[in-house]
N, C-alpha and C positions, 0 to 999 in steps of 0.2 A: 859738536865739531862733526864731522863725519867720519866715519872711520876707514881705515884704510880697506876693509871689505867692501862698504859702503860707492868707497872712489873705483873699486874695482865692477863691480856691479852696473855704475853707471857708466862707467866708459865699454864695459862688456856689450852694454844696453845699447851706446849709440853709435857702437862700429857695429851691428847689428842692425841698426837703420842705417845705417850710411848706406851700406851694400844692397839695402832693400827700397832702396829709389828710384831704380827702373832705370833704363835705360842704360849706357853703356858706362860701367862702375870706372868713373876718375874720383881714384883714391882723394886726391888733394881737396877738389872744389864738393866731393861729395860730405868728407867729412868735417870740413869745416861747414856747409851748409847747416849737419845737425846739431853743431855744437852750437852755429845760431841759433839754431831752433830751440834747442834746451836755451840759451840765457837771455833769449827779447822773445822766445814766444810766439816765433813766426817764423818760416824760413825763410831768405834773405830777398830782397825785391834786386833788377837788375844792377838798382845802383845803392844799393844797399853797401855801406859804407863800418859801419859800427864796430866794433873791434869785438872778442872775442878771449876766453881765458887762454892765451897762449899754449898751457900748460897742458889743458884739457885737450885741446885740439891736436898736440901731438902727442898724446897720452891713446888720443882715438884710433890718430893716422900709423902708429905703433901697431895696433892693435888690429888692422884692418889690415895691415903690410904681413902680421906674420902668419894670418889666416889664409895667403894667398897664394 
């Protein structure tokens, strides 16, 4: 089972990736996209509606917002 430190490192890594996607930074969209890539192995396509872990998404979003 991953430790809390591992979880924090993952959240920080995904938050940084979301900010590095390029273009205008849209926190909700970009955080969801990087969590999707982490979980499913690819960025979502236009009509991709696969779920992502909500707790991970919200943690990444909170980390991004804390840095703004």
